[in-house]
N, C-alpha and C positions, 0 to 999 in steps of 0.2 A: 502494499500502497504506500501509493508517494507520500511525502513528510507535508507537512499542513503547511508547511512556510513556500516548497516548489508551490502548491496548488494555488496558493497567493501570490505570487509571483507570474504564474500561468495567467491567473484572474485577470491582471493588471496591464497583457499585453494586448494591444489592439486586434478587434477583427478587424480582415481586408473592407466589408460592409462598412464598418466604423471611417476606415479609412479614406473610402469613396466619398461620404457624406458629409466630410471636412467641405467648411465652405473654399477654403484656399483649394480646392481638388475639385469640388462637384463642379464650380467655376465653369471648368477645362471640359466640361460636357466628356468625362471618361466613361470608355466602355468595354466591357469584358469580353473578350472574345475566347479567353480556354477557363475550364476550372468556375465555371459561376455555382455550379451547385456544394462547391465550398468557401462561399463569402463569409460564413460565420466562422471557417479556421483562424486563431491566432495567430499571427505572423510575428513569428522572434527577430526576423533580421528584415532589414529593404536594402533594396541592392536596385541600380540603375546599369541596365543594358540595353542596348542594340544589337547584340551577339541573336542570329535567328535559330541557332540551335543551344540554349545556355543551360539543358537541363543536366547535364555531364558536372557542371561546375555545382551545381546546388544540390546541398544536402537535408531538406526539408525543411521546414517552415520561415522559406522566404518568403517576400513580397518583393516581384519584382516589377518594374516599374521601366516603361518602356513610351516612345512619339511611335513607335511602331516602323520606323521609317524603312527598316530593311527590310521586312516583311512584304509579302506580294501581294497582293489588291483581291487575289481569286483563293 
């Protein structure tokens, strides 16, 4: 069973949905193209990347922000 302090620290991490609803983020009209079913997941780290295949560099729990400039339109 996880230690109480660990559970409290995890509850303090923002959900992806919370980040998208921040006024400074929402004004940019962010679009979720993948993982919409995980919007209530908590992010432990935020990265900014334009790499089209970043998955191999991640270990789980990261929130990736991108302009999508390196992604195709199709």
